[in-house]
HTML snippet that shows the backbone in 3Dmol.js (N, CA, C, O; Angstrom):
<script src="https://3Dmol.org/build/3Dmol-min.js"></script>
<div id="view" style="width:600px;height:400px;position:relative"></div>
<script>
const pdb = `
ATOM      1  N   MET A   1      -3.207  -5.368  -1.958  1.00  0.00           N
ATOM      2  CA  MET A   1      -4.700  -6.169  -2.003  1.00  0.00           C
ATOM      3  C   MET A   1      -5.677  -5.484  -1.006  1.00  0.00           C
ATOM      4  O   MET A   1      -6.888  -5.386  -1.203  1.00  0.00           O
ATOM      5  N   ILE A   2      -5.074  -5.064  -0.010  1.00  0.00           N
ATOM      6  CA  ILE A   2      -6.023  -4.299   1.271  1.00  0.00           C
ATOM      7  C   ILE A   2      -6.814  -3.319   0.366  1.00  0.00           C
ATOM      8  O   ILE A   2      -8.036  -3.295   0.218  1.00  0.00           O
ATOM      9  N   VAL A   3      -5.812  -2.448  -0.259  1.00  0.00           N
ATOM     10  CA  VAL A   3      -6.231  -1.232  -1.021  1.00  0.00           C
ATOM     11  C   VAL A   3      -7.367  -1.719  -2.264  1.00  0.00           C
ATOM     12  O   VAL A   3      -8.481  -1.198  -2.208  1.00  0.00           O
ATOM     13  N   ASP A   4      -7.220  -2.228  -2.835  1.00  0.00           N
ATOM     14  CA  ASP A   4      -7.957  -3.185  -3.672  1.00  0.00           C
ATOM     15  C   ASP A   4      -9.560  -3.305  -3.005  1.00  0.00           C
ATOM     16  O   ASP A   4     -10.588  -2.992  -3.604  1.00  0.00           O
ATOM     17  N   TYR A   5      -9.490  -3.721  -1.922  1.00  0.00           N
ATOM     18  CA  TYR A   5     -10.538  -4.330  -1.230  1.00  0.00           C
ATOM     19  C   TYR A   5     -11.356  -3.143  -0.538  1.00  0.00           C
ATOM     20  O   TYR A   5     -12.550  -3.220  -0.247  1.00  0.00           O
ATOM     21  N   ALA A   6     -10.632  -2.165  -0.342  1.00  0.00           N
ATOM     22  CA  ALA A   6     -11.276  -0.789   0.513  1.00  0.00           C
ATOM     23  C   ALA A   6     -11.568  -0.165  -0.406  1.00  0.00           C
ATOM     24  O   ALA A   6     -12.578   0.485  -0.136  1.00  0.00           O
ATOM     25  N   CYS A   7     -11.159   0.041  -1.589  1.00  0.00           N
ATOM     26  CA  CYS A   7     -11.900   1.062  -2.820  1.00  0.00           C
ATOM     27  C   CYS A   7     -12.866   0.257  -3.345  1.00  0.00           C
ATOM     28  O   CYS A   7     -13.593   0.879  -4.119  1.00  0.00           O
ATOM     29  N   THR A   8     -13.152  -0.918  -3.212  1.00  0.00           N
ATOM     30  CA  THR A   8     -14.190  -1.855  -3.627  1.00  0.00           C
ATOM     31  C   THR A   8     -15.403  -1.080  -2.830  1.00  0.00           C
ATOM     32  O   THR A   8     -16.422  -0.539  -3.261  1.00  0.00           O
ATOM     33  N   PHE A   9     -14.934  -1.228  -1.614  1.00  0.00           N
ATOM     34  CA  PHE A   9     -15.826  -0.759  -0.139  1.00  0.00           C
ATOM     35  C   PHE A   9     -16.155   0.722  -0.215  1.00  0.00           C
ATOM     36  O   PHE A   9     -17.213   1.075   0.306  1.00  0.00           O
ATOM     37  N   ALA A  10     -15.490   1.510  -0.719  1.00  0.00           N
ATOM     38  CA  ALA A  10     -15.711   2.859  -0.752  1.00  0.00           C
ATOM     39  C   ALA A  10     -16.558   3.474  -1.960  1.00  0.00           C
ATOM     40  O   ALA A  10     -16.896   4.658  -1.970  1.00  0.00           O
ATOM     41  N   ALA A  11     -16.884   2.529  -3.019  1.00  0.00           N
ATOM     42  CA  ALA A  11     -18.116   2.743  -4.041  1.00  0.00           C
ATOM     43  C   ALA A  11     -18.962   3.301  -3.836  1.00  0.00           C
ATOM     44  O   ALA A  11     -19.040   3.355  -2.608  1.00  0.00           O
ATOM     45  N   PRO A  12     -19.883   3.907  -4.343  1.00  0.00           N
ATOM     46  CA  PRO A  12     -20.865   4.935  -4.009  1.00  0.00           C
ATOM     47  C   PRO A  12     -22.201   3.693  -3.712  1.00  0.00           C
ATOM     48  O   PRO A  12     -23.127   3.884  -2.923  1.00  0.00           O
ATOM     49  N   SER A  13     -22.002   2.359  -4.597  1.00  0.00           N
ATOM     50  CA  SER A  13     -22.741   1.332  -4.539  1.00  0.00           C
ATOM     51  C   SER A  13     -23.230   0.464  -2.880  1.00  0.00           C
ATOM     52  O   SER A  13     -24.204  -0.194  -2.514  1.00  0.00           O
ATOM     53  N   GLN A  14     -22.029   0.893  -2.288  1.00  0.00           N
ATOM     54  CA  GLN A  14     -22.130   0.129  -1.019  1.00  0.00           C
ATOM     55  C   GLN A  14     -23.006   0.664  -0.236  1.00  0.00           C
ATOM     56  O   GLN A  14     -23.722   1.510  -0.771  1.00  0.00           O
ATOM     57  N   PRO A  15     -23.223   0.399   1.107  1.00  0.00           N
ATOM     58  CA  PRO A  15     -24.000   0.825   2.203  1.00  0.00           C
ATOM     59  C   PRO A  15     -23.147   1.935   3.073  1.00  0.00           C
ATOM     60  O   PRO A  15     -21.941   1.777   3.257  1.00  0.00           O
ATOM     61  N   ARG A  16     -23.714   2.831   3.484  1.00  0.00           N
ATOM     62  CA  ARG A  16     -23.260   4.012   3.728  1.00  0.00           C
ATOM     63  C   ARG A  16     -21.973   3.593   5.148  1.00  0.00           C
ATOM     64  O   ARG A  16     -20.843   4.080   5.135  1.00  0.00           O
ATOM     65  N   ARG A  17     -22.390   2.778   6.089  1.00  0.00           N
ATOM     66  CA  ARG A  17     -21.696   2.275   6.894  1.00  0.00           C
ATOM     67  C   ARG A  17     -20.381   1.742   6.557  1.00  0.00           C
ATOM     68  O   ARG A  17     -19.318   2.131   7.042  1.00  0.00           O
ATOM     69  N   VAL A  18     -20.537   0.814   5.680  1.00  0.00           N
ATOM     70  CA  VAL A  18     -19.556   0.347   5.009  1.00  0.00           C
ATOM     71  C   VAL A  18     -18.428   1.001   3.961  1.00  0.00           C
ATOM     72  O   VAL A  18     -17.553   0.261   3.511  1.00  0.00           O
ATOM     73  N   ARG A  19     -18.480   2.465   3.576  1.00  0.00           N
ATOM     74  CA  ARG A  19     -18.140   3.160   2.952  1.00  0.00           C
ATOM     75  C   ARG A  19     -17.386   4.106   4.006  1.00  0.00           C
ATOM     76  O   ARG A  19     -16.236   4.505   3.827  1.00  0.00           O
ATOM     77  N   VAL A  20     -18.192   4.426   5.159  1.00  0.00           N
ATOM     78  CA  VAL A  20     -17.578   4.920   6.249  1.00  0.00           C
ATOM     79  C   VAL A  20     -16.037   4.383   6.704  1.00  0.00           C
ATOM     80  O   VAL A  20     -15.025   5.014   7.009  1.00  0.00           O
ATOM     81  N   ALA A  21     -16.352   2.761   6.600  1.00  0.00           N
ATOM     82  CA  ALA A  21     -15.340   2.088   7.303  1.00  0.00           C
ATOM     83  C   ALA A  21     -14.253   2.008   6.394  1.00  0.00           C
ATOM     84  O   ALA A  21     -13.109   2.324   6.721  1.00  0.00           O
ATOM     85  N   ALA A  22     -14.544   1.624   5.336  1.00  0.00           N
ATOM     86  CA  ALA A  22     -13.547   1.797   3.689  1.00  0.00           C
ATOM     87  C   ALA A  22     -12.799   3.098   3.981  1.00  0.00           C
ATOM     88  O   ALA A  22     -11.585   2.977   3.818  1.00  0.00           O
ATOM     89  N   PHE A  23     -13.201   4.297   4.366  1.00  0.00           N
ATOM     90  CA  PHE A  23     -12.426   5.896   4.172  1.00  0.00           C
ATOM     91  C   PHE A  23     -11.189   5.303   5.575  1.00  0.00           C
ATOM     92  O   PHE A  23     -10.031   4.915   5.418  1.00  0.00           O
ATOM     93  N   PHE A  24     -11.694   5.386   6.402  1.00  0.00           N
ATOM     94  CA  PHE A  24     -10.987   5.159   7.583  1.00  0.00           C
ATOM     95  C   PHE A  24      -9.890   3.941   7.197  1.00  0.00           C
ATOM     96  O   PHE A  24      -8.693   4.198   7.327  1.00  0.00           O
ATOM     97  N   LEU A  25     -10.365   2.433   6.655  1.00  0.00           N
ATOM     98  CA  LEU A  25      -9.026   1.716   6.429  1.00  0.00           C
ATOM     99  C   LEU A  25      -8.085   2.266   5.232  1.00  0.00           C
ATOM    100  O   LEU A  25      -6.961   1.801   5.041  1.00  0.00           O
ATOM    101  N   LEU A  26      -8.631   3.271   4.465  1.00  0.00           N
ATOM    102  CA  LEU A  26      -7.882   3.380   3.428  1.00  0.00           C
ATOM    103  C   LEU A  26      -6.674   4.610   4.092  1.00  0.00           C
ATOM    104  O   LEU A  26      -5.479   4.560   3.804  1.00  0.00           O
ATOM    105  N   SER A  27      -7.085   5.320   4.707  1.00  0.00           N
ATOM    106  CA  SER A  27      -6.144   6.674   5.786  1.00  0.00           C
ATOM    107  C   SER A  27      -5.184   5.546   6.147  1.00  0.00           C
ATOM    108  O   SER A  27      -4.018   5.365   5.796  1.00  0.00           O
ATOM    109  N   GLU A  28      -6.049   4.778   7.006  1.00  0.00           N
ATOM    110  CA  GLU A  28      -4.933   3.837   8.046  1.00  0.00           C
ATOM    111  C   GLU A  28      -3.894   3.073   7.017  1.00  0.00           C
ATOM    112  O   GLU A  28      -2.707   3.003   7.336  1.00  0.00           O
ATOM    113  N   VAL A  29      -4.314   2.557   5.895  1.00  0.00           N
ATOM    114  CA  VAL A  29      -3.432   1.766   5.301  1.00  0.00           C
ATOM    115  C   VAL A  29      -2.006   2.257   4.904  1.00  0.00           C
ATOM    116  O   VAL A  29      -0.875   1.772   4.896  1.00  0.00           O
ATOM    117  N   TRP A  30      -2.735   3.751   4.496  1.00  0.00           N
ATOM    118  CA  TRP A  30      -1.611   4.733   3.824  1.00  0.00           C
ATOM    119  C   TRP A  30      -0.716   4.898   4.824  1.00  0.00           C
ATOM    120  O   TRP A  30       0.483   4.719   4.612  1.00  0.00           O
ATOM    121  N   THR A  31      -1.239   5.296   6.162  1.00  0.00           N
ATOM    122  CA  THR A  31      -0.012   5.559   7.251  1.00  0.00           C
ATOM    123  C   THR A  31       0.448   4.896   7.851  1.00  0.00           C
ATOM    124  O   THR A  31       1.396   5.300   8.525  1.00  0.00           O
ATOM    125  N   ARG A  32      -0.079   3.151   7.959  1.00  0.00           N
ATOM    126  CA  ARG A  32       0.676   2.467   8.639  1.00  0.00           C
ATOM    127  C   ARG A  32       1.406   1.221   8.138  1.00  0.00           C
ATOM    128  O   ARG A  32       2.223   0.452   8.644  1.00  0.00           O
ATOM    129  N   VAL A  33       0.765   1.321   6.880  1.00  0.00           N
ATOM    130  CA  VAL A  33       1.538   0.097   6.004  1.00  0.00           C
ATOM    131  C   VAL A  33       3.023   0.493   5.516  1.00  0.00           C
ATOM    132  O   VAL A  33       3.075   1.239   4.538  1.00  0.00           O
ATOM    133  N   PRO A  34       4.098   0.117   6.032  1.00  0.00           N
ATOM    134  CA  PRO A  34       5.535   0.239   5.211  1.00  0.00           C
ATOM    135  C   PRO A  34       5.338   0.338   3.800  1.00  0.00           C
ATOM    136  O   PRO A  34       4.573  -0.306   3.082  1.00  0.00           O
ATOM    137  N   ALA A  35       6.375   1.500   3.433  1.00  0.00           N
ATOM    138  CA  ALA A  35       6.592   1.653   1.969  1.00  0.00           C
ATOM    139  C   ALA A  35       6.835   0.142   1.210  1.00  0.00           C
ATOM    140  O   ALA A  35       6.235  -0.282   0.222  1.00  0.00           O
ATOM    141  N   GLU A  36       7.615  -0.345   1.777  1.00  0.00           N
ATOM    142  CA  GLU A  36       8.206  -1.206   1.095  1.00  0.00           C
ATOM    143  C   GLU A  36       7.016  -2.819   0.889  1.00  0.00           C
ATOM    144  O   GLU A  36       7.361  -3.749   0.162  1.00  0.00           O
ATOM    145  N   HIS A  37       5.758  -2.829   1.625  1.00  0.00           N
ATOM    146  CA  HIS A  37       4.759  -4.008   1.689  1.00  0.00           C
ATOM    147  C   HIS A  37       3.530  -2.949   0.691  1.00  0.00           C
ATOM    148  O   HIS A  37       2.510  -3.557   0.365  1.00  0.00           O
ATOM    149  N   VAL A  38       3.590  -2.047   0.418  1.00  0.00           N
ATOM    150  CA  VAL A  38       2.702  -1.651  -0.454  1.00  0.00           C
ATOM    151  C   VAL A  38       2.896  -2.054  -1.836  1.00  0.00           C
ATOM    152  O   VAL A  38       3.925  -1.803  -2.465  1.00  0.00           O
ATOM    153  N   GLU A  39       1.623  -2.851  -2.427  1.00  0.00           N
ATOM    154  CA  GLU A  39       1.864  -3.155  -3.405  1.00  0.00           C
ATOM    155  C   GLU A  39       2.071  -3.019  -4.775  1.00  0.00           C
ATOM    156  O   GLU A  39       2.712  -3.835  -5.437  1.00  0.00           O
ATOM    157  N   ARG A  40       1.427  -1.779  -5.324  1.00  0.00           N
ATOM    158  CA  ARG A  40       1.669  -1.075  -6.140  1.00  0.00           C
ATOM    159  C   ARG A  40       1.652   0.701  -5.768  1.00  0.00           C
ATOM    160  O   ARG A  40       0.966   1.236  -4.898  1.00  0.00           O
ATOM    161  N   ALA A  41       2.683   1.422  -6.773  1.00  0.00           N
ATOM    162  CA  ALA A  41       3.297   2.418  -6.490  1.00  0.00           C
ATOM    163  C   ALA A  41       1.974   3.219  -7.156  1.00  0.00           C
ATOM    164  O   ALA A  41       2.314   4.400  -7.235  1.00  0.00           O
ATOM    165  N   GLU A  42       1.044   3.110  -7.503  1.00  0.00           N
ATOM    166  CA  GLU A  42      -0.216   3.559  -7.678  1.00  0.00           C
ATOM    167  C   GLU A  42      -1.382   3.758  -6.626  1.00  0.00           C
ATOM    168  O   GLU A  42      -2.359   4.493  -6.770  1.00  0.00           O
ATOM    169  N   ASN A  43      -1.135   3.088  -5.720  1.00  0.00           N
ATOM    170  CA  ASN A  43      -2.289   2.936  -4.637  1.00  0.00           C
ATOM    171  C   ASN A  43      -2.745   4.259  -4.232  1.00  0.00           C
ATOM    172  O   ASN A  43      -3.928   4.527  -4.023  1.00  0.00           O
ATOM    173  N   PRO A  44      -1.479   5.332  -4.095  1.00  0.00           N
ATOM    174  CA  PRO A  44      -1.664   6.468  -3.269  1.00  0.00           C
ATOM    175  C   PRO A  44      -2.785   7.310  -3.864  1.00  0.00           C
ATOM    176  O   PRO A  44      -3.619   7.995  -3.270  1.00  0.00           O
ATOM    177  N   LYS A  45      -2.623   7.113  -5.132  1.00  0.00           N
ATOM    178  CA  LYS A  45      -3.458   7.784  -6.051  1.00  0.00           C
ATOM    179  C   LYS A  45      -4.982   7.183  -6.480  1.00  0.00           C
ATOM    180  O   LYS A  45      -5.819   7.830  -7.110  1.00  0.00           O
ATOM    181  N   ARG A  46      -5.117   6.065  -6.089  1.00  0.00           N
ATOM    182  CA  ARG A  46      -6.470   5.497  -5.626  1.00  0.00           C
ATOM    183  C   ARG A  46      -7.006   5.714  -4.613  1.00  0.00           C
ATOM    184  O   ARG A  46      -8.225   5.874  -4.562  1.00  0.00           O
ATOM    185  N   ILE A  47      -6.209   5.772  -3.537  1.00  0.00           N
ATOM    186  CA  ILE A  47      -6.868   6.022  -2.063  1.00  0.00           C
ATOM    187  C   ILE A  47      -7.221   7.420  -2.269  1.00  0.00           C
ATOM    188  O   ILE A  47      -8.370   7.698  -1.927  1.00  0.00           O
ATOM    189  N   LEU A  48      -6.423   8.493  -2.805  1.00  0.00           N
ATOM    190  CA  LEU A  48      -6.939   9.699  -2.959  1.00  0.00           C
ATOM    191  C   LEU A  48      -7.900  10.081  -3.922  1.00  0.00           C
ATOM    192  O   LEU A  48      -8.420  11.154  -3.614  1.00  0.00           O
ATOM    193  N   ALA A  49      -8.399   9.513  -5.155  1.00  0.00           N
ATOM    194  CA  ALA A  49      -9.259   9.103  -5.764  1.00  0.00           C
ATOM    195  C   ALA A  49     -10.718   8.695  -4.982  1.00  0.00           C
ATOM    196  O   ALA A  49     -11.815   9.242  -5.104  1.00  0.00           O
ATOM    197  N   ALA A  50     -10.390   7.717  -4.267  1.00  0.00           N
ATOM    198  CA  ALA A  50     -11.838   7.160  -3.553  1.00  0.00           C
ATOM    199  C   ALA A  50     -12.165   8.321  -2.155  1.00  0.00           C
ATOM    200  O   ALA A  50     -13.210   8.654  -1.596  1.00  0.00           O
ATOM    201  N   LEU A  51     -10.915   8.650  -1.983  1.00  0.00           N
ATOM    202  CA  LEU A  51     -11.497  10.105  -0.608  1.00  0.00           C
ATOM    203  C   LEU A  51     -12.257  11.106  -1.549  1.00  0.00           C
ATOM    204  O   LEU A  51     -13.395  11.429  -1.209  1.00  0.00           O
ATOM    205  N   LYS A  52     -11.802  11.548  -2.535  1.00  0.00           N
ATOM    206  CA  LYS A  52     -12.247  12.446  -3.550  1.00  0.00           C
ATOM    207  C   LYS A  52     -13.570  12.624  -3.966  1.00  0.00           C
ATOM    208  O   LYS A  52     -14.202  13.668  -4.123  1.00  0.00           O
ATOM    209  N   ARG A  53     -13.873  11.553  -4.110  1.00  0.00           N
ATOM    210  CA  ARG A  53     -15.081  11.040  -4.531  1.00  0.00           C
ATOM    211  C   ARG A  53     -16.272  10.961  -3.670  1.00  0.00           C
ATOM    212  O   ARG A  53     -17.408  11.314  -3.989  1.00  0.00           O
ATOM    213  N   GLY A  54     -15.801  10.337  -2.265  1.00  0.00           N
ATOM    214  CA  GLY A  54     -16.491  10.644  -0.895  1.00  0.00           C
ATOM    215  C   GLY A  54     -16.863  12.235  -0.448  1.00  0.00           C
ATOM    216  O   GLY A  54     -17.846  12.777   0.058  1.00  0.00           O
ATOM    217  N   VAL A  55     -15.616  12.653  -0.885  1.00  0.00           N
ATOM    218  CA  VAL A  55     -16.304  14.238  -0.521  1.00  0.00           C
ATOM    219  C   VAL A  55     -17.290  15.054  -1.131  1.00  0.00           C
ATOM    220  O   VAL A  55     -17.942  15.969  -0.629  1.00  0.00           O
ATOM    221  N   ARG A  56     -17.317  14.437  -2.688  1.00  0.00           N
ATOM    222  CA  ARG A  56     -18.089  15.016  -3.584  1.00  0.00           C
ATOM    223  C   ARG A  56     -19.481  14.092  -3.555  1.00  0.00           C
ATOM    224  O   ARG A  56     -20.270  14.107  -4.500  1.00  0.00           O
ATOM    225  N   ASP A  57     -19.699  13.238  -2.281  1.00  0.00           N
ATOM    226  CA  ASP A  57     -21.255  12.232  -2.188  1.00  0.00           C
ATOM    227  C   ASP A  57     -21.945  13.607  -1.867  1.00  0.00           C
ATOM    228  O   ASP A  57     -21.474  14.598  -1.309  1.00  0.00           O
ATOM    229  N   PRO A  58     -23.259  13.367  -2.407  1.00  0.00           N
ATOM    230  CA  PRO A  58     -24.640  13.857  -1.664  1.00  0.00           C
ATOM    231  C   PRO A  58     -24.743  13.569  -0.224  1.00  0.00           C
ATOM    232  O   PRO A  58     -25.115  14.529   0.451  1.00  0.00           O
ATOM    233  N   SER A  59     -24.449  12.230   0.547  1.00  0.00           N
ATOM    234  CA  SER A  59     -24.758  12.117   1.691  1.00  0.00           C
ATOM    235  C   SER A  59     -23.634  12.897   2.996  1.00  0.00           C
ATOM    236  O   SER A  59     -22.430  12.655   2.917  1.00  0.00           O
ATOM    237  N   GLU A  60     -24.071  13.652   3.938  1.00  0.00           N
ATOM    238  CA  GLU A  60     -23.324  14.441   4.520  1.00  0.00           C
ATOM    239  C   GLU A  60     -22.172  13.676   5.329  1.00  0.00           C
ATOM    240  O   GLU A  60     -21.012  14.065   5.465  1.00  0.00           O
ATOM    241  N   PRO A  61     -22.837  12.312   5.918  1.00  0.00           N
ATOM    242  CA  PRO A  61     -21.874  11.635   6.900  1.00  0.00           C
ATOM    243  C   PRO A  61     -21.060  11.008   5.796  1.00  0.00           C
ATOM    244  O   PRO A  61     -19.932  10.804   6.246  1.00  0.00           O
ATOM    245  N   ILE A  62     -21.138  10.686   4.767  1.00  0.00           N
ATOM    246  CA  ILE A  62     -19.971  10.292   3.916  1.00  0.00           C
ATOM    247  C   ILE A  62     -18.917  11.517   3.283  1.00  0.00           C
ATOM    248  O   ILE A  62     -17.812  11.556   2.741  1.00  0.00           O
ATOM    249  N   GLN A  63     -19.687  12.212   3.590  1.00  0.00           N
ATOM    250  CA  GLN A  63     -18.657  13.590   2.974  1.00  0.00           C
ATOM    251  C   GLN A  63     -17.758  14.087   4.252  1.00  0.00           C
ATOM    252  O   GLN A  63     -16.769  14.793   4.053  1.00  0.00           O
ATOM    253  N   ALA A  64     -18.144  13.691   5.566  1.00  0.00           N
ATOM    254  CA  ALA A  64     -17.792  14.328   6.744  1.00  0.00           C
ATOM    255  C   ALA A  64     -16.655  13.109   7.137  1.00  0.00           C
ATOM    256  O   ALA A  64     -15.740  13.242   7.950  1.00  0.00           O
ATOM    257  N   GLU A  65     -16.908  12.121   6.491  1.00  0.00           N
ATOM    258  CA  GLU A  65     -15.710  11.027   7.121  1.00  0.00           C
ATOM    259  C   GLU A  65     -14.770  10.890   5.950  1.00  0.00           C
ATOM    260  O   GLU A  65     -13.672  10.357   6.110  1.00  0.00           O
ATOM    261  N   ALA A  66     -15.160  11.355   4.770  1.00  0.00           N
ATOM    262  CA  ALA A  66     -13.692  11.550   3.609  1.00  0.00           C
ATOM    263  C   ALA A  66     -12.968  12.657   3.867  1.00  0.00           C
ATOM    264  O   ALA A  66     -11.776  12.803   3.596  1.00  0.00           O
ATOM    265  N   ILE A  67     -13.830  13.602   4.498  1.00  0.00           N
ATOM    266  CA  ILE A  67     -12.567  14.649   4.996  1.00  0.00           C
ATOM    267  C   ILE A  67     -12.091  14.669   5.794  1.00  0.00           C
ATOM    268  O   ILE A  67     -10.990  15.219   5.807  1.00  0.00           O
ATOM    269  N   THR A  68     -12.853  13.826   7.462  1.00  0.00           N
ATOM    270  CA  THR A  68     -11.938  13.391   8.193  1.00  0.00           C
ATOM    271  C   THR A  68     -10.692  12.737   7.741  1.00  0.00           C
ATOM    272  O   THR A  68      -9.562  13.005   8.149  1.00  0.00           O
ATOM    273  N   ALA A  69     -11.038  11.787   6.789  1.00  0.00           N
ATOM    274  CA  ALA A  69      -9.954  10.999   6.467  1.00  0.00           C
ATOM    275  C   ALA A  69      -8.688  11.531   5.803  1.00  0.00           C
ATOM    276  O   ALA A  69      -7.574  11.073   6.060  1.00  0.00           O
ATOM    277  N   LEU A  70      -8.884  12.398   5.043  1.00  0.00           N
ATOM    278  CA  LEU A  70      -8.011  13.245   4.653  1.00  0.00           C
ATOM    279  C   LEU A  70      -6.908  14.116   5.389  1.00  0.00           C
ATOM    280  O   LEU A  70      -5.681  14.151   5.297  1.00  0.00           O
ATOM    281  N   PHE A  71      -8.013  14.938   6.305  1.00  0.00           N
ATOM    282  CA  PHE A  71      -7.037  15.746   7.200  1.00  0.00           C
ATOM    283  C   PHE A  71      -6.525  14.749   8.167  1.00  0.00           C
ATOM    284  O   PHE A  71      -5.773  15.266   8.993  1.00  0.00           O
ATOM    285  N   ARG A  72      -6.716  13.401   8.324  1.00  0.00           N
ATOM    286  CA  ARG A  72      -5.613  12.625   9.133  1.00  0.00           C
ATOM    287  C   ARG A  72      -4.695  12.298   8.401  1.00  0.00           C
ATOM    288  O   ARG A  72      -3.587  12.101   8.900  1.00  0.00           O
ATOM    289  N   LEU A  73      -4.905  12.148   6.993  1.00  0.00           N
ATOM    290  CA  LEU A  73      -3.817  12.141   6.184  1.00  0.00           C
ATOM    291  C   LEU A  73      -2.638  13.010   6.124  1.00  0.00           C
ATOM    292  O   LEU A  73      -1.428  12.803   6.039  1.00  0.00           O
ATOM    293  N   LEU A  74      -3.612  14.367   6.216  1.00  0.00           N
ATOM    294  CA  LEU A  74      -2.346  15.751   6.535  1.00  0.00           C
ATOM    295  C   LEU A  74      -1.903  15.831   7.507  1.00  0.00           C
ATOM    296  O   LEU A  74      -0.966  16.629   7.532  1.00  0.00           O
ATOM    297  N   ASP A  75      -2.148  15.304   8.524  1.00  0.00           N
ATOM    298  CA  ASP A  75      -1.561  15.138  10.088  1.00  0.00           C
ATOM    299  C   ASP A  75      -0.528  14.928  10.243  1.00  0.00           C
ATOM    300  O   ASP A  75       0.400  15.522  10.792  1.00  0.00           O
ATOM    301  N   VAL A  76      -0.717  13.432   9.408  1.00  0.00           N
ATOM    302  CA  VAL A  76       0.440  12.413   9.587  1.00  0.00           C
ATOM    303  C   VAL A  76       1.512  12.839   9.008  1.00  0.00           C
ATOM    304  O   VAL A  76       2.638  12.720   9.490  1.00  0.00           O
ATOM    305  N   PHE A  77       1.152  13.555   7.550  1.00  0.00           N
ATOM    306  CA  PHE A  77       2.333  13.634   6.582  1.00  0.00           C
ATOM    307  C   PHE A  77       2.986  14.971   6.848  1.00  0.00           C
ATOM    308  O   PHE A  77       4.106  15.375   6.536  1.00  0.00           O
ATOM    309  N   ALA A  78       1.924  15.596   7.551  1.00  0.00           N
ATOM    310  CA  ALA A  78       2.732  17.409   8.148  1.00  0.00           C
ATOM    311  C   ALA A  78       3.738  17.100   9.352  1.00  0.00           C
ATOM    312  O   ALA A  78       4.669  17.882   9.550  1.00  0.00           O
ATOM    313  N   ALA A  79       3.536  15.777  10.299  1.00  0.00           N
ATOM    314  CA  ALA A  79       4.321  15.620  11.393  1.00  0.00           C
ATOM    315  C   ALA A  79       5.530  15.202  10.989  1.00  0.00           C
ATOM    316  O   ALA A  79       6.392  15.243  11.867  1.00  0.00           O
ATOM    317  N   ASP A  80       5.942  14.722   9.692  1.00  0.00           N
ATOM    318  CA  ASP A  80       7.083  14.446   9.547  1.00  0.00           C
ATOM    319  C   ASP A  80       7.389  14.450   7.961  1.00  0.00           C
ATOM    320  O   ASP A  80       7.382  13.450   7.243  1.00  0.00           O
ATOM    321  N   LEU A  81       7.656  15.763   7.563  1.00  0.00           N
ATOM    322  CA  LEU A  81       7.833  15.841   5.844  1.00  0.00           C
ATOM    323  C   LEU A  81       8.748  15.034   5.102  1.00  0.00           C
ATOM    324  O   LEU A  81       8.729  14.717   3.912  1.00  0.00           O
ATOM    325  N   SER A  82       9.651  14.725   6.127  1.00  0.00           N
ATOM    326  CA  SER A  82      10.877  13.624   5.568  1.00  0.00           C
ATOM    327  C   SER A  82      10.751  12.064   5.638  1.00  0.00           C
ATOM    328  O   SER A  82      11.614  11.200   5.484  1.00  0.00           O
ATOM    329  N   ASN A  83       9.541  11.975   5.892  1.00  0.00           N
ATOM    330  CA  ASN A  83       9.266  10.595   6.341  1.00  0.00           C
ATOM    331  C   ASN A  83       9.543   9.772   4.894  1.00  0.00           C
ATOM    332  O   ASN A  83       8.780  10.163   4.011  1.00  0.00           O
ATOM    333  N   ALA A  84      10.256   8.963   4.569  1.00  0.00           N
ATOM    334  CA  ALA A  84      10.522   8.465   3.191  1.00  0.00           C
ATOM    335  C   ALA A  84       9.167   7.017   3.411  1.00  0.00           C
ATOM    336  O   ALA A  84       8.837   6.439   2.375  1.00  0.00           O
ATOM    337  N   ALA A  85       8.631   6.653   4.497  1.00  0.00           N
ATOM    338  CA  ALA A  85       7.959   5.334   4.654  1.00  0.00           C
ATOM    339  C   ALA A  85       6.693   5.712   4.122  1.00  0.00           C
ATOM    340  O   ALA A  85       5.936   4.791   3.816  1.00  0.00           O
ATOM    341  N   LEU A  86       6.295   6.945   3.942  1.00  0.00           N
ATOM    342  CA  LEU A  86       4.670   7.206   3.507  1.00  0.00           C
ATOM    343  C   LEU A  86       5.050   7.551   2.248  1.00  0.00           C
ATOM    344  O   LEU A  86       5.552   8.655   2.039  1.00  0.00           O
ATOM    345  N   PRO A  87       4.886   6.784   1.414  1.00  0.00           N
ATOM    346  CA  PRO A  87       4.939   6.686  -0.070  1.00  0.00           C
ATOM    347  C   PRO A  87       3.627   8.087  -0.729  1.00  0.00           C
ATOM    348  O   PRO A  87       2.498   7.959  -0.255  1.00  0.00           O
ATOM    349  N   GLY A  88       3.821   9.198  -1.660  1.00  0.00           N
ATOM    350  CA  GLY A  88       2.905   9.938  -1.861  1.00  0.00           C
ATOM    351  C   GLY A  88       2.273  10.718  -1.374  1.00  0.00           C
ATOM    352  O   GLY A  88       1.146  11.102  -1.689  1.00  0.00           O
ATOM    353  N   ALA A  89       3.230  11.183  -0.175  1.00  0.00           N
ATOM    354  CA  ALA A  89       2.974  12.397   0.651  1.00  0.00           C
ATOM    355  C   ALA A  89       2.907  13.535  -0.009  1.00  0.00           C
ATOM    356  O   ALA A  89       1.956  14.266   0.266  1.00  0.00           O
ATOM    357  N   PRO A  90       3.760  13.925  -0.909  1.00  0.00           N
ATOM    358  CA  PRO A  90       3.587  15.253  -1.243  1.00  0.00           C
ATOM    359  C   PRO A  90       2.664  15.547  -2.118  1.00  0.00           C
ATOM    360  O   PRO A  90       2.347  16.722  -2.301  1.00  0.00           O
ATOM    361  N   ARG A  91       1.995  14.367  -2.905  1.00  0.00           N
ATOM    362  CA  ARG A  91       0.391  14.710  -3.634  1.00  0.00           C
ATOM    363  C   ARG A  91      -0.491  14.990  -2.705  1.00  0.00           C
ATOM    364  O   ARG A  91      -1.631  15.317  -3.038  1.00  0.00           O
ATOM    365  N   LEU A  92      -0.119  14.912  -1.378  1.00  0.00           N
ATOM    366  CA  LEU A  92      -1.857  15.502  -0.525  1.00  0.00           C
ATOM    367  C   LEU A  92      -1.645  17.080  -0.515  1.00  0.00           C
ATOM    368  O   LEU A  92      -2.605  17.783  -0.201  1.00  0.00           O
ATOM    369  N   TRP A  93      -0.547  17.605  -0.814  1.00  0.00           N
ATOM    370  CA  TRP A  93      -0.294  18.706  -0.723  1.00  0.00           C
ATOM    371  C   TRP A  93      -0.644  19.678  -1.571  1.00  0.00           C
ATOM    372  O   TRP A  93      -0.302  20.840  -1.353  1.00  0.00           O
TER     373      TRP A  93
END
`;
const viewer = $3Dmol.createViewer("view");
viewer.addModel(pdb, "pdb");
viewer.setStyle({}, {cartoon: {color: "spectrum"}});
viewer.zoomTo();
viewer.render();
</script>
């Protein structure tokens, strides 16, 4: 449910501040919510798709926040590659 809302707010039709907050929320949800509480298995793909759209956005602040969120995810996943509580970690590599 949280991922659904965050993906909605990360859409290009939303104001820049809202999108920036949504990118941060998406990366935080993926790294802090335990795997057993993730609603659907496709959520990691949806999060990455939203962040990739942000990277390709014409607005530089949107691009910067999306890239920052991706590096935040990379940092968390690289810290403990065997962490099964972080679903979808291999997709980032």
